[in-house]
TITI-518915 format. One record per residue (C-alpha): x, y, z. Coordinates in Angstrom, 2 decimals. Each point is the difference from the previous one (the first is absolute). Layout:
PT      east     north        up
PT         X         Y         Z
...
***
This chain:
PT      east     north        up
PT      5.46     -2.57    -11.10
PT      3.57     -0.71     -0.95
PT      2.32      0.89      2.77
PT      3.29      0.83     -1.65
PT      2.02      2.36      2.13
PT      0.36      2.88     -2.42
PT      2.11      1.84      2.54
PT      2.70     -2.63     -0.35
PT     -0.35     -0.74     -3.74
PT      0.03     -3.75      0.40
PT      1.13     -2.05     -2.94
PT     -1.53     -3.23     -1.22
PT      2.03     -2.99      1.18
PT      2.31     -1.89     -2.31
PT      0.34     -3.69      0.71
PT      3.45     -1.37     -0.72
PT      0.33     -3.77      0.10
PT      3.63     -1.13     -0.24
PT      2.17     -2.84      1.16
PT      0.69     -0.13      3.75
PT      2.76      2.30      1.19
PT      1.70      0.18      3.37
PT     -0.71      2.90      2.31
PT     -2.09      0.99      2.98
PT     -3.49      1.37     -0.32
PT     -0.08      3.45      1.61
PT     -2.94      1.93      1.37
PT     -0.59      3.05     -2.17
PT     -2.84      1.49      2.03
PT      1.29      0.94      3.44
PT     -3.23      1.61      1.19
PT     -1.41     -3.39      1.04
PT      1.38     -1.93      2.96
PT     -0.54     -3.42     -1.49
PT      2.56     -2.10      1.80
PT      1.05     -1.46     -3.36
PT      3.26     -1.92     -0.24
PT      2.48     -0.08     -2.86
PT      0.89     -3.38     -1.38
PT      2.16     -1.39     -2.72
PT     -1.08     -0.88     -3.50
PT      0.70     -3.63      0.79
PT     -2.81      0.02      2.57
PT     -2.29      1.49     -2.63
PT      0.89     -2.84     -2.32
PT     -0.64     -2.46      2.80
PT     -3.53      1.27      0.58
PT     -0.51      0.17     -3.75
PT      0.41     -3.77     -0.13
PT     -3.51     -0.29      1.43
PT     -1.47      2.66     -2.29
PT     -1.83     -2.55     -2.15
PT     -3.74     -0.73     -0.22
PT      0.37     -3.48      1.50
PT      1.52      1.51      3.16
PT     -2.67      2.68      0.43
PT     -2.70     -1.39      2.28
PT     -3.35      1.65      0.61
PT     -2.19     -1.10      2.86
PT     -3.69     -0.63     -0.84
PT     -2.07      3.21      0.02
PT     -3.74     -0.38      0.50
PT     -1.99      1.02     -3.09
PT      3.06      0.39     -2.22
PT      1.36     -2.29     -2.71
PT      3.69      0.25     -0.94
PT      0.38     -0.35     -3.77
PT      3.74      0.38     -0.41
PT      3.23      1.08      1.71
PT      2.97      1.55     -1.78
PT      3.37      0.86      1.56
PT      3.09      1.68     -1.47
PT      3.22      1.18      1.65
PT      1.01      3.55     -0.94
PT      3.48      1.41      0.70
PT      1.42      3.52     -0.01
PT     -3.23      1.86     -0.69
PT      0.16      3.80     -0.06
PT     -2.79      2.46      0.75
PT     -0.67      3.66      0.58
PT     -0.97      0.46      3.68
PT     -3.73     -0.22      0.70
PT     -1.14     -0.90      3.51
PT     -3.47      1.51      0.59
PT     -0.42      1.98      3.22
PT      3.77      0.24      0.50
PT      2.74      2.40     -1.08
PT      1.61     -1.41     -3.16
PT      3.69     -0.54     -0.45
PT      1.80      2.42     -2.29
PT      1.54     -2.57     -2.33
PT     -1.02     -3.14     -1.82
PT      0.07     -3.20      1.99
PT      2.03     -2.85     -1.44
PT      0.88     -3.60      0.75
PT     -3.46     -1.22      0.98
PT     -0.22     -3.81      0.10
PT     -3.37     -1.66      0.44
PT     -2.26     -2.91     -0.80
PT     -2.97      1.08     -2.10
PT     -2.99     -2.22      0.82
PT     -3.27      0.37     -1.91
PT     -3.04     -1.91      1.24
PT     -3.07     -0.18     -2.24
PT     -3.27     -0.79      1.77
PT     -3.75      0.12     -0.46
PT     -3.19     -0.31      2.02
PT     -1.87     -3.17     -1.04
PT     -3.34      0.80     -1.60
PT      1.09      3.46     -1.13
PT      0.77      0.94     -3.59
PT      3.52      1.23      0.67
PT      2.94     -0.05     -2.39
PT      2.38     -0.39      2.92
PT      1.23      2.24      2.81
PT      3.76      0.45      0.11
PT      1.59      0.48      3.40
PT      3.67      0.92     -0.11
PT      2.29     -0.78      2.92
PT      3.55      1.36     -0.13
PT      2.45     -1.73      2.32
PT      3.38      1.57      0.83
PT      2.70     -2.59     -0.57
PT      2.64      1.42      2.30
PT     -1.32      2.55      2.49
PT     -3.52     -0.88      1.17
PT     -0.88      2.09      3.04
PT     -2.74     -2.41      1.14
PT     -2.71      2.40     -1.09
PT     -2.75     -0.37     -2.60
PT     -1.18      3.12     -1.82
PT     -3.22      0.27     -2.01
PT      0.22      2.62     -2.76
PT     -3.09      1.99     -0.96
PT     -1.27      1.13     -3.37
PT     -1.22      3.22     -1.62
PT     -3.12      0.88     -1.96
PT     -1.44     -3.15     -1.58
PT      3.25     -1.88      0.60
PT     -0.08     -2.25      3.07
PT      3.79     -0.25      0.07
PT      2.65     -2.03     -1.81
PT      2.04      3.05     -1.01
PT      3.66     -0.95      0.04
PT      1.41      3.45      0.77
PT     -1.70     -0.11      3.41
PT      1.36     -3.44      0.82
PT      3.73      0.20     -0.65
PT      0.87      2.71      2.53
PT     -1.60     -1.86      2.94
PT      1.70     -3.16     -1.28
PT      3.36      1.74      0.23
PT     -0.79      0.70      3.66
PT     -0.68     -3.65      0.73
PT     -3.78     -0.12     -0.13
PT     -1.73     -3.01     -1.53
PT     -2.62      1.83     -2.03
PT     -3.49     -1.03     -1.10
PT     -2.25      1.56     -2.62
PT     -3.05     -1.06     -1.99
PT     -1.47      0.64     -3.44
PT     -3.48     -0.73      1.44
PT     -0.72     -1.47     -3.42
PT     -0.44      3.44     -1.55
PT      3.40      0.39     -1.66
PT      0.96     -1.23     -3.46
PT      3.68      0.78      0.47
PT      2.86     -1.61      1.87
PT      2.07      1.92      2.52
PT      2.77      0.50     -2.53
PT     -2.29      1.66     -2.55
PT     -0.16      3.16      2.13
PT     -3.18      1.05     -1.82
PT     -1.67      2.66      2.12
PT     -2.93      0.52     -2.36
PT     -2.08     -2.49      1.99
PT      0.11      2.34      3.00
PT     -2.63      2.18     -1.69
PT     -1.70     -2.60     -2.19
PT     -2.39     -2.77      1.00
PT     -1.45     -0.51     -3.49
PT      1.29     -3.53     -0.51
PT     -1.50     -1.41      3.21
PT     -2.75      2.32      1.27
PT     -2.98     -1.41     -1.93
PT     -1.08     -3.58     -0.59
PT     -2.23      1.33     -2.77
PT     -1.54      3.38     -0.85
PT     -2.02      1.13      2.99
PT      1.39     -2.68      2.32
PT      2.91      0.64      2.34
PT      2.46     -2.85      0.53
PT     -0.72     -0.29      3.70
PT      2.36     -2.96      0.44
PT      2.96      2.05     -1.22
PT     -1.14      3.00      2.04
PT     -0.21     -2.19      3.11
PT      3.53     -1.27     -0.57
PT      1.30      3.53     -0.56
PT     -1.99      1.51      2.84
PT      0.76     -2.36      2.86
PT      0.27     -3.73     -0.63
PT      3.43     -0.22     -1.66
PT      1.56      1.98      2.85
PT     -0.69     -2.73      2.53
PT      1.06     -2.72     -2.43
PT      3.31      1.73     -0.72
PT      0.80      0.30      3.69
PT     -0.63     -3.71      0.58
PT      2.01     -1.00     -3.07
PT      2.85      2.29      1.04
PT      0.13     -1.38      3.54
PT      0.02     -3.56     -1.28
PT      2.70      0.52     -2.65
PT      2.25      1.91      2.41
PT     -0.30     -2.54      2.81
PT      0.72     -2.94     -2.28
PT      2.88      1.72     -1.81
PT      1.85      1.24      3.09
PT     -1.17     -2.86      2.25
PT     -1.45      2.48      2.48
PT     -2.85      2.52     -0.10
PT      0.47      3.73     -0.36
PT      0.42      1.56      3.43
PT     -1.88      3.14     -1.06
PT     -2.44      0.61     -2.85
PT     -0.60      3.50     -1.38
PT     -2.09      1.66     -2.69
PT      1.16      3.17     -1.73
PT     -2.08      1.95     -2.49
PT     -1.41      3.35     -1.07
PT     -3.15      0.99     -1.92
PT     -1.47     -3.35     -1.07
PT      2.68     -1.51      2.22
PT     -1.35      2.12      2.86
PT     -3.52     -1.25     -0.68
PT      1.36     -3.54      0.03
PT      1.56      0.61      3.42
PT     -3.42      0.88      1.44
PT     -1.62     -2.93     -1.82
PT      2.52     -2.36      1.57
PT     -0.73      1.42      3.46
PT     -3.75     -0.41     -0.52
PT     -0.28     -3.31     -1.88
PT      3.34     -1.76      0.52
PT      1.02      1.26      3.46
PT      2.46     -2.84      0.70
PT      1.95      0.34     -3.24
PT      2.56      2.59      1.15
PT      1.47      1.29      3.26
PT      0.38      3.53     -1.33
PT     -1.86      1.90     -2.73
PT      0.99      3.30     -1.58
PT     -2.47      1.77     -2.28
PT      0.87      3.41     -1.42
PT     -2.64      2.22     -1.70
PT     -2.45     -2.93      0.17
PT     -2.81     -0.34     -2.53
PT     -2.34     -0.90      2.88
PT     -3.23      1.40     -1.41
PT      0.57     -1.44     -3.49
PT     -3.66     -0.18     -1.05
PT     -0.57      3.61      1.07
PT      3.17      1.94     -0.76
PT      1.03     -1.61     -3.29
PT     -3.36      0.67     -1.61
PT     -0.07      3.53      1.41
PT      3.44      0.75     -1.46
PT     -1.55      0.51     -3.43
PT     -2.62      2.52      1.19
PT      2.16      3.14     -0.38
PT      0.56     -0.89     -3.66
PT     -3.71     -0.66     -0.63
PT     -1.02      3.28      1.63
PT      2.78      1.88     -1.80
PT     -1.33     -1.34     -3.29
PT     -3.55      1.05      0.92
PT      1.20      3.49      0.93
PT      2.04      0.30     -3.19
PT     -3.07     -0.93     -2.05
PT      1.95     -0.42     -3.21
PT      2.16      3.06      0.60
PT      3.71      0.32      0.72
PT      1.47     -2.65      2.28
PT      2.36      1.49      2.60
PT      3.71     -0.55     -0.55
PT      2.09     -1.63      2.76
PT      1.75      3.32      0.65
PT     -3.25      1.44      1.36
PT     -0.24     -2.63      2.72
PT      3.70      0.28      0.79
PT     -0.46      3.74      0.47
PT     -3.03     -0.50      2.26
PT      1.88     -2.52      2.14
PT      3.04      2.28      0.17
PT     -2.20      2.89      1.14
PT     -1.55     -2.19      2.70
PT      3.44     -1.04      1.21
PT      1.22      3.59     -0.01
PT     -2.98      1.05      2.10
PT      0.15     -2.87      2.49
PT      3.67     -0.99      0.28
PT      0.62      2.58      2.72
PT     -2.91     -1.18      2.18
PT      2.27     -2.43      1.85
PT      2.66      2.61      0.71
PT      2.55     -1.14     -2.55
PT      0.04      0.37     -3.77
PT      1.32     -3.31     -1.27
PT     -2.04     -0.93     -3.05
PT     -2.80     -1.89      1.75
PT     -2.68      0.44      2.66
PT      0.25     -2.04      3.18
PT     -3.76      0.17      0.64
PT     -1.87      0.33     -3.34
PT     -3.35      0.12      1.81
PT      0.83      3.56      1.03
PT      0.48      1.15     -3.60
PT     -3.17      1.81     -1.11
PT      1.29      1.45     -3.26
PT     -2.71      0.73     -2.59
PT      0.85     -0.73     -3.63
PT     -2.22      2.89     -1.10
PT      2.60      2.45      1.31
PT      2.20     -0.75     -3.04
PT     -2.79     -0.10     -2.60
PT      1.13      1.82     -3.14
PT      3.64      0.23      1.08
PT      2.54      0.03     -2.85
PT      2.43     -2.94      0.27
PT      2.78     -1.65     -1.98
PT     -1.18     -3.12     -1.79
PT      2.58     -2.16     -1.81
PT     -2.72     -2.39     -1.21
PT     -1.51      2.65     -2.29
PT      1.58      1.45     -3.17
PT     -0.45      3.52      1.35
PT      2.02     -0.84      3.09
PT     -2.54      1.63      2.29
PT     -3.68      0.02      0.94
PT     -2.35      1.11      2.75
PT     -1.46     -2.15      2.76
PT     -3.50     -0.86     -1.22
PT     -3.24     -0.29      1.91
PT     -0.15     -3.69     -0.96
PT      3.39     -0.63      1.61
PT     -1.02      1.87      3.15
PT     -3.24     -1.95      0.38
PT      1.66     -3.33     -0.77
PT      2.70      0.61      2.62
PT     -2.64      0.77      2.62
PT     -1.76     -3.28     -0.90
PT      3.23     -1.97      0.49
PT      0.54      1.66      3.38
PT     -3.58     -0.28      1.24
PT     -0.34     -3.69     -0.87
PT     -2.74     -1.90     -1.74
PT     -3.51      1.40      0.40
PT     -3.06     -1.33     -1.78
PT     -1.85      2.12     -2.52
PT     -2.30      0.96      2.91
PT      2.97      1.20      2.05
PT      0.20     -2.93      2.42
PT      3.58     -0.69      1.11
PT      1.23     -3.50     -0.77
PT      3.80     -0.07      0.21
PT      3.04      2.05      0.91
PT      1.95      2.38     -2.17
PT      3.74      0.58     -0.19
PT      1.85      2.77      1.80
PT      0.36      3.39     -1.64
PT      3.75     -0.47     -0.30
PT     -0.24     -3.36     -1.76
PT      1.30     -0.23     -3.56
PT     -3.24     -0.54     -1.92
PT      1.16      0.13     -3.58
PT      2.95     -2.29     -0.72
PT     -0.55     -3.35     -1.71
PT     -2.22     -2.26      2.06
PT     -1.59      2.76      2.09
PT     -3.53      1.27      0.40
PT      0.07      2.93     -2.45
PT      2.62     -1.05     -2.52
PT     -0.47      1.32     -3.52
PT      2.12     -0.49     -3.13
PT      0.75      2.64     -2.64
PT      1.27     -0.56     -3.54
PT      2.40      2.29     -1.86
PT     -2.90      2.10     -1.27
PT     -1.14      0.82      3.53
PT     -3.05     -2.26     -0.13
PT     -0.41     -1.55      3.46
PT     -2.00     -3.10      0.89
PT     -1.15     -1.69      3.18
PT      2.25     -2.69      1.47
PT     -1.72     -1.80      2.89
PT      2.00     -2.00      2.52
PT      0.54     -3.28     -1.94
PT     -0.65     -2.42      2.87
PT     -3.21      1.80      0.97
PT     -1.21      0.15     -3.60
PT      0.76     -3.69     -0.49
PT     -1.85     -0.91      3.21
PT     -3.10      1.98     -0.98
PT      0.03     -1.38     -3.54
PT      0.45     -3.67      0.88
PT     -1.55     -0.46      3.44
PT     -2.77      2.61      0.03
PT     -0.95      0.41     -3.68
PT      1.13     -3.63     -0.65
PT      0.90      0.70     -3.60
PT      3.54     -0.06     -1.38
PT     -1.00      2.51     -2.68
PT     -1.77      2.45      2.32
PT      1.19      3.57      0.51
PT     -0.29      1.19      3.62
PT      0.32      3.59     -1.17
PT     -3.34     -0.35     -1.78
PT     -1.79     -0.21      3.35
PT     -2.09      2.83      1.35
PT      0.36      0.96      3.64
PT     -3.29     -1.67      0.94
PT      0.86     -3.17     -1.94
PT      3.28     -0.22      1.86
PT     -1.78      0.46      3.34
PT     -1.91     -3.23     -0.61
PT      3.11     -1.88     -1.09
PT      1.88      1.16      3.10
PT     -2.78     -1.39      2.16
PT      0.23     -3.31     -1.86
PT      3.76     -0.07      0.49
PT     -0.45      0.21      3.76
PT     -2.82     -2.54      0.01
PT      1.60     -2.59     -2.28
PT      3.73      0.16      0.59
PT      0.69      1.16      3.56
PT      0.13     -3.57      1.31
PT      2.47     -0.96     -2.75
PT      2.36      2.95      0.07
PT     -0.52      2.40      2.89
PT      1.79     -0.48      3.30
PT     -1.99      2.45      2.10
PT     -1.18     -2.44      2.68
PT      1.13      1.62      3.29
PT     -0.22     -3.26      1.95
PT      3.59     -1.23      0.32
PT     -0.62     -2.19      3.04
PT      1.21     -3.18     -1.72
PT      3.28      1.67     -0.95
PT      0.37      1.46      3.49
PT     -0.36     -3.46      1.53
PT      2.94     -1.32     -2.06
PT      2.32      2.61      1.52
PT      0.73      1.44     -3.45
PT      1.01      3.61     -0.65
PT     -1.20      2.31     -2.76
PT      1.38      3.36     -1.12
PT     -1.65      2.20     -2.60
PT      0.99      3.43     -1.27
PT     -1.51      2.32     -2.56
PT      1.47      2.97     -1.86
PT     -2.24      3.02      0.52
PT      0.72      1.12     -3.57
PT     -0.97     -3.35     -1.52
PT     -1.03      0.58     -3.60
PT     -2.07     -3.16     -0.48
PT     -1.26     -1.41      3.32
PT     -1.48      2.69      2.20
PT      1.65      0.03      3.43
PT     -3.29      0.87      1.71
PT     -1.30     -3.52     -0.64
PT      2.86     -1.58      1.95
PT     -0.45      2.43      2.88
PT     -3.73     -0.80      0.06
PT      0.76     -3.72      0.14
PT      2.47      0.36      2.86
PT     -2.52      2.05      1.97
PT     -2.57     -2.76     -0.47
PT      2.51     -2.56      1.24
PT      0.58      2.12      3.12
PT     -3.73      0.43      0.51
PT     -0.35     -3.77      0.10
PT      3.16     -0.63      2.03
PT      1.42      2.98      1.91
PT      3.20     -2.00      0.64
PT      0.60     -0.80     -3.68
PT      3.29      1.92      0.04
PT      1.41     -2.98      1.90
PT      0.06     -1.89     -3.31
PT     -0.88      2.49     -2.77
PT      1.70      3.37     -0.44
PT     -0.71      2.64     -2.63
PT      2.17      2.91     -1.12
PT     -0.97      2.96     -2.16
PT      2.92      1.19     -2.14
PT     -0.09      3.67     -1.05
PT      1.15      0.97     -3.46
PT      0.41     -3.53     -1.37
PT     -1.98     -1.22     -3.00
PT     -1.16     -3.47     -0.97
PT      2.53     -2.36      1.63
PT      2.78      2.48     -0.81
PT      0.67      3.35     -1.61
PT     -0.76      3.51      1.13
PT      2.08      2.37      2.12
PT     -0.80     -1.72      3.30
PT      2.09     -2.42      2.03
PT     -0.39     -3.56     -1.29
PT     -0.49     -2.43      2.95
PT      2.95     -2.23     -0.81
PT      0.25     -1.44      3.52
PT     -3.44     -1.62     -0.25
PT      1.11     -3.56     -0.62
PT      2.79      0.12      2.57
PT     -2.54      1.34      2.52
PT     -2.30     -2.94     -0.75
PT      2.81     -2.49      0.59
PT      0.98      1.71      3.25
PT     -3.61     -0.17      1.16
PT     -0.39     -3.69     -0.86
PT      3.42     -1.22      1.10
PT      0.94      2.38      2.82
PT     -3.39      1.20      1.25
PT      0.83      3.64     -0.79
PT     -3.28      1.61     -1.08
PT      0.71      2.93     -2.35
PT     -1.01      3.43      1.26
PT      1.88      1.60     -2.88
PT      1.04     -0.80     -3.53
PT      2.93      1.95     -1.34
PT     -0.25      1.41     -3.48
PT      2.44      1.49     -2.47
PT     -0.75      2.47     -2.77
PT      1.47     -0.20     -3.48
PT      2.42      2.72      1.14
PT      1.20     -2.22      2.86
PT     -1.74      1.92      2.79
PT     -1.32     -2.20      2.82
PT     -3.37      0.58      1.64
PT     -1.94     -1.91      2.68
PT     -3.33     -1.63     -0.90
PT     -2.23     -0.44      3.00
PT     -2.54     -2.60      1.03
PT     -3.60      0.95     -0.83
PT     -1.70      2.23      1.08
PT      3.05      2.02      1.01
PT      1.40      2.50     -2.46
PT      3.43      1.56     -0.42
PT      0.56      3.68      0.68
PT      3.02      2.20     -0.66
PT      1.16      1.46      3.33
PT      2.91      2.11     -1.19
PT      3.59     -0.44     -1.05
PT      1.63     -1.31     -3.15
PT     -2.60     -1.56     -2.28
PT      2.38     -2.78     -1.05
PT      0.46     -1.04      3.64
PT     -2.39     -2.73      1.10
PT     -0.04      1.40      3.57
PT     -1.71      3.14     -1.32
PT     -3.23     -1.97     -0.31
PT     -2.18     -1.35      2.79
PT     -3.32     -1.78      0.33
PT     -3.29      1.41      1.10
PT     -3.42     -1.58      0.37
PT     -2.47      1.83     -2.22
PT     -2.92      1.70      1.74
PT     -3.41     -1.18     -1.17
PT     -2.54      2.79      0.34
PT     -2.96     -2.39      0.27
PT      1.55     -2.20      2.69
PT      1.88      2.69      1.92
PT     -1.59      3.42      0.04
PT      1.94      1.77      2.69
PT      2.62      1.25     -2.45
PT     -0.90     -1.19     -3.55
PT      3.65      0.62     -1.04
PT      3.07      0.62      2.18
PT      0.79      2.99     -2.15
PT      2.67      1.37      2.33
PT      1.85     -3.28      0.35
PT      2.13     -2.01     -2.40
PT     -0.46     -3.39      1.60
PT     -1.71     -1.87      2.83
PT      0.96     -2.55      2.60
PT     -2.28     -2.55      1.65
PT     -0.66     -0.09      3.74
PT     -0.91     -2.99      2.18
PT     -3.70      0.47     -0.63
PT      0.35     -0.32     -3.74
PT     -0.50      3.75     -0.50
PT      2.31      2.01     -2.23
PT      1.63      3.06      1.52
PT      1.19      2.72     -2.36
PT      3.62      0.67      0.81
PT     -0.38      3.80     -0.19
PT     -3.68      0.69      0.58
PT     -0.48     -2.74      2.62
PT     -3.60     -0.57     -0.99
PT     -1.72     -3.26     -0.77
PT      0.07     -0.71     -3.73
PT      0.53     -3.64     -0.89
PT     -0.31     -3.62      1.05
PT      1.66     -3.38     -0.29
PT     -1.07     -1.95     -3.05
PT     -1.26     -2.89      2.16
PT     -2.66      2.35      1.37
PT     -1.06      1.34     -3.38
PT     -3.53     -1.40      0.18
PT     -0.58     -0.18      3.75
PT      1.12      3.46      1.06
PT     -2.45      2.68     -1.02
PT     -0.20      3.39      1.72
PT      1.29     -1.57      3.22
PT      1.09      3.28      1.51
PT     -2.92      1.98     -1.38
PT     -2.66     -1.24      2.38
PT      1.99      0.94      3.10
PT     -0.68      3.69     -0.64
PT     -3.63     -0.04     -1.12
PT     -2.62      2.09      1.72
PT     -2.93     -1.97      1.40
PT     -2.75      0.58     -2.53
PT      0.90      2.88     -2.32
PT     -2.57      2.01     -1.90
PT     -2.94     -1.10     -2.12
PT     -0.15      0.37     -3.79
PT     -3.58      0.34     -1.28
PT     -0.89      0.49     -3.66
PT     -2.64      2.54     -0.89
PT     -3.21     -1.78     -1.02
PT      1.12     -3.27      1.59
PT     -2.52     -2.35      1.55
PT     -1.15      0.52      3.58
PT      1.68     -3.19      1.21
PT      1.29      0.21      3.60
PT      3.68      0.12     -1.01
PT      2.26      2.34     -1.95
PT      1.47     -0.91     -3.38
PT      3.47      0.00      1.58
PT      2.05      1.00      3.02
PT      3.13      2.14     -0.37
PT      2.70     -0.93      2.50
PT      3.08      2.16      0.52
PT      3.12     -2.15      0.39
PT      2.71      2.67     -0.37
PT     -0.11      3.72     -0.43
PT     -1.09     -0.26     -3.62
PT     -0.75     -3.69     -0.62
PT     -3.46     -1.51      0.47
PT     -1.67     -3.37     -0.29
PT     -3.49     -0.09     -1.50
PT     -2.15     -2.93      1.13
PT     -2.80     -0.10     -2.55
PT     -3.32     -1.62      0.82
PT     -1.47     -2.70     -2.20
PT     -0.75      1.46     -3.44
PT     -2.37     -1.32     -2.66
PT     -1.20      1.29     -3.36
PT     -2.70      2.12      1.68
PT     -0.29      3.47     -1.52
PT     -0.71      3.24      1.88
PT     -3.69     -0.23     -1.03
PT     -0.27     -3.44      1.60
PT     -0.10     -2.01     -3.24
PT      2.47     -2.82     -0.68
PT      2.48     -0.03     -2.86
PT      0.25     -3.25     -1.90
PT     -3.70     -0.82      0.42
PT     -2.15     -0.01     -3.17
PT     -3.76     -0.55     -0.02
PT     -1.64     -0.99     -3.30
PT     -3.51      1.03     -1.05
PT     -1.29     -3.42      1.04
PT      1.45      0.45      3.46
PT      3.00     -2.26     -0.55
PT      3.00      1.18      2.03
PT      3.52     -0.43     -1.37
PT      3.00      0.48      2.30
PT      3.51      0.85     -1.25
PT      2.95     -0.83      2.28
PT      2.33      2.10     -2.14
PT     -2.21      3.08      0.15
PT     -0.58     -0.39      3.74
PT      3.71     -0.40      0.72
PT      0.85      3.00     -2.16
PT     -2.67      2.13      1.72
PT      1.23     -1.04      3.45
PT      3.56      0.95     -0.89
PT     -1.19      3.37     -1.28
PT     -1.76      0.54      3.34
PT      3.21     -0.83      1.86
PT      1.88      2.43     -2.22
PT     -2.57      2.70      0.80
PT      0.34     -0.63      3.74
PT      3.78      0.34     -0.15
PT     -0.27      3.20     -2.04
PT     -2.44      1.38      2.59
PT      2.49     -0.78      2.77
PT      2.96      1.51     -1.86
PT     -1.61      3.04     -1.60
PT      0.24     -1.63     -3.40
PT      3.69     -0.92      0.20
PT     -0.35     -3.74      0.62
PT     -1.66     -2.94     -1.68
PT      0.21     -3.74     -0.53
PT      3.80      0.17     -0.11
PT     -0.11      0.65      3.77
PT     -1.80     -3.26      0.80
PT      2.22     -2.48      1.88
PT     -2.47     -2.75      0.91
PT     -3.37     -1.26     -1.32
PT     -2.35     -2.73      1.17
PT     -2.39     -1.16     -2.74
PT     -3.31     -1.57      1.06
PT     -1.74     -2.03     -2.73
PT     -3.38     -1.71      0.25
PT      1.07     -2.54     -2.64
PT      3.76     -0.31      0.29
PT      0.54     -2.68     -2.65
PT     -2.25      1.63     -2.62
PT      0.93      3.65      0.48
PT      3.70     -0.11      0.91
PT      1.18      0.23     -3.63
PT     -2.23      2.97     -0.82
PT      1.05      1.84      3.13
PT      3.65     -0.74     -0.74
PT     -0.32      1.33     -3.56
PT     -1.03      3.39      1.36
PT      2.67     -0.18      2.72
PT      2.88     -0.33     -2.48
PT     -1.29      3.00     -1.92
PT      0.11      2.05      3.20
PT      3.41     -1.36      1.01
PT      1.65     -1.45     -3.14
PT      3.40     -0.28      1.68
PT      0.27     -2.42      2.90
PT      2.69      2.18      1.55
PT     -2.50      2.82      0.53
PT     -3.05     -2.12      0.88
PT     -1.20     -0.13      3.61
PT     -0.07     -3.15      2.09
PT     -3.25     -1.90     -0.53
PT     -2.17     -2.63      1.66
PT     -3.07     -1.57     -1.66
PT     -2.79     -1.36      2.19
PT     -3.13     -1.86     -1.05
PT     -3.12      1.13      1.91
PT     -3.55     -1.28      0.09
PT     -1.65      3.37     -0.63
PT      0.51      3.76     -0.12
PT     -2.45      2.77      1.10
PT     -1.83     -0.13     -3.36
PT     -0.83     -3.21     -1.92
PT      1.17      1.85     -3.11
PT      3.49      0.57      1.37
PT      2.73     -2.37     -1.16
PT      3.04      1.68      1.56
PT      1.06      2.25      2.86
PT      3.50      1.43      0.53
PT      1.66      0.90      3.30
PT      3.11      2.12     -0.53
PT      2.79      1.67      1.93
PT      1.95      2.89     -1.51
PT      3.11      1.92      0.95
PT     -0.02      3.76     -0.65
PT      2.06      3.03      0.91
PT     -0.42      3.75      0.00
PT      2.09      0.46     -3.14
***
C-alpha cells in the first residue's frame, strides 16, 4: 500500500545538515493557501535555542508513561516534494529549519519496547497548525519524506512509529511497509496483540496528545487548527481517529482508506490462490497477458463516457468479458519468444479479480477491482514474475501475503499460496472475527466526531489496484443510512481513473487538503475537488453520489464536464437511466430532472434511503390483476397482485410465501421412521425463495425472477435461533448488497403450520421487456 506518486516520479529526500546560513524560507508549494510567513535565519536560531530536551514539556497523558525526550535543531534540510493529497511542487524544497523532537513512551503493564512519536517544529515559519502524518501498509508513520514538505509550509507535524518500526526516520527503509515479521507474533501461533493494538488504534490517540502538548509548550500557545493527512493506511487511520479519538483533530483527510482491513486485505490474495488452483501445475500466465486483457477492457469501455481519454469515468458501466480475447496473439517482452497468446488461466483469473472474493461455494464476500484497473504490476492482485527462460511464478501482493501468513496462519514460515480455496475461506472468516476490532474502521456511527464539529473528507480512486473502491462506497452508504445529514461533516469523492493513492490516467485530486482547510477554517463545504492528470489536464471530481459526464466541447476544458446524479433502477423505476440526457439538475422536491428528457431520474443523496418509488404510487391502478400459480393451494388470496404503474412498468405485491410445494407438502420438513420430525431453516428459506421466483416468472412469462424483488419481510418463529440460517441462504440468493432487496425481519409466535419456521412477504418490480 505504498503511495508513491508514480506520475510525478518522486525522489527520496536528502537531508542536508549544515551550519546556519542567512536567507528567507520560501514556500515551494503554491497550491496550498497556508498563510505562512517568511522569517530570517536569525529567528530560526532564536527558536532553536529552546530545541533541547529540558525545554520540551509534555503534559501528563492518562495511561501513558513518557520514557525519554530527545530534541535536535536541524538547519537547511532539502527534500523532494511530497505532500499527500496535494499537487507537488516541481522542484526540490530547500532551506527547511526545524526542531526534531522524539518522544519515547509506553503503556504501563504492556510488554512494549517503546513507541516513538516524532514532532517536527518549524523554527521560523509556523503557521499555527498541527498536522498528523499517516502511514502506509504495516508502517504507522514516521517516514521523513512525508514530513519535510509540510514542514516547509509551516506545519508542525506529528507522526508515530506505533512501536512497530525498527528504523529511525532517517533510515528511509520502506521494507517495513510490507513486512510485519519482527513484531507480528509473540510466539509461534500467538499474535502480539499489544503491538497490533498500538498499530491499529491506540498509538494514534497518544501521538495526537503528545503533539498537542509539545507544540503548545514550545510555541507558548496551542495550535489553532489540527489536521490529519493520510492515504491507504493513513486513510484508515483517519477513520480510526474519527471513531475512537474524535477530539484529536479538527479536520481529517483519508484517501483510498483501508477501512475494511480484516476483509479486504485477506481477500487480496484470493486471485493468486485461485489462479494457482486453475493452473494446476501448468504454465503460469505472464504479466503481458493481464496487461493485454486490461487494455482490451479499456479499449471497449473508454468511449462509454463520450470521450476517449485513457480511463473510464464510471467503471460500473464497463461490462467487458475477458473471454472475448481468449487465444489472442500478443506481444510479450517477458518471454524469450517475445510473444504469446492470452491463456484460459489468465482469462479466468482476471474475471476473479473483477468479480471479487467468493467462497468455494460461490457466496460473495468482498468487492473486486474495476475492469480497467492495472492488475499485474508489482504489488497488485495478479502479479507474476518471469525469469529469462520464460518460467513465470506467482507473486502475491506482499502486504496481503504477510497479513495472511502472520495474523491468520500465525506462522512466520507458512506459505499462504499453499492454501486451498476452502482452507482460505475459513481463515478469512477468522480474520473478520478476530481482527476487525483491532484494525477495521467500518463503524458507521460517527456521532461522537460530529458532536466535536470536526470535518472529514475521503476519496478513493476507482482504479485502485490494492484496496477495492467498492468497500469505501459501501461504508459511506452505511454512514448515510445511519445519519442522512452526514454530509454536513463527512464528504466522500469517487475519483475515476486514479489508482492506489496516485497513478493512472485519471485526474489526481490535488485540491483535497486545501478543500479540507477551507471547510474547517472558512466553513466552505466542498461540492467539488479539482483533479489534474499526468498530462496536466484538469477535471472536476464531484461529491458522492454524483458523477461527472462529458457534455461536449474540448476535452481538456474543465467546463466540458458536468455533474449528474446517477439513476438507481431499484429506487427510481420511472426511467431506470436518463439515456437521452447527459446530466440532471435537482428541483425543490429533491427530484432530479433530466435536462433534455425532462423525466424524473435521480435524487438528492440525503434522501437516498428514505425516498423509494415516491412518484410511482401516484399512478397506480386500484387493485391490478391477480397472479395465481397452477396447482396452488385453495387459500382465499392470490399468490400476487400485478399493479400497472406506467405503460410498461408493474409492481407485484406477493402474498406470504412458505416452503409449501404444489402437492401441499412442506420443504425442509423431514420425518424419521420413528416419527421424529426435523426442521431445516435453510431448506425452508431456499424453498420459499424458489416459490417467489416461480411466482414472478408466472407474472412475467418467464422473463423475471428474484432479481426483480425490491422488498422482503421475513417472518421467523424463532428469530434468534433461525436468523443465521435464513441469512446464509439469503446471501446466496443476493450475494451483492447492491442488488439485494430491502429487508425486514420479524419474530412471530406461530405460522399456519407448526412445522413452518419461516414465511416471506415480497414485493417485486417488473416490466414488459
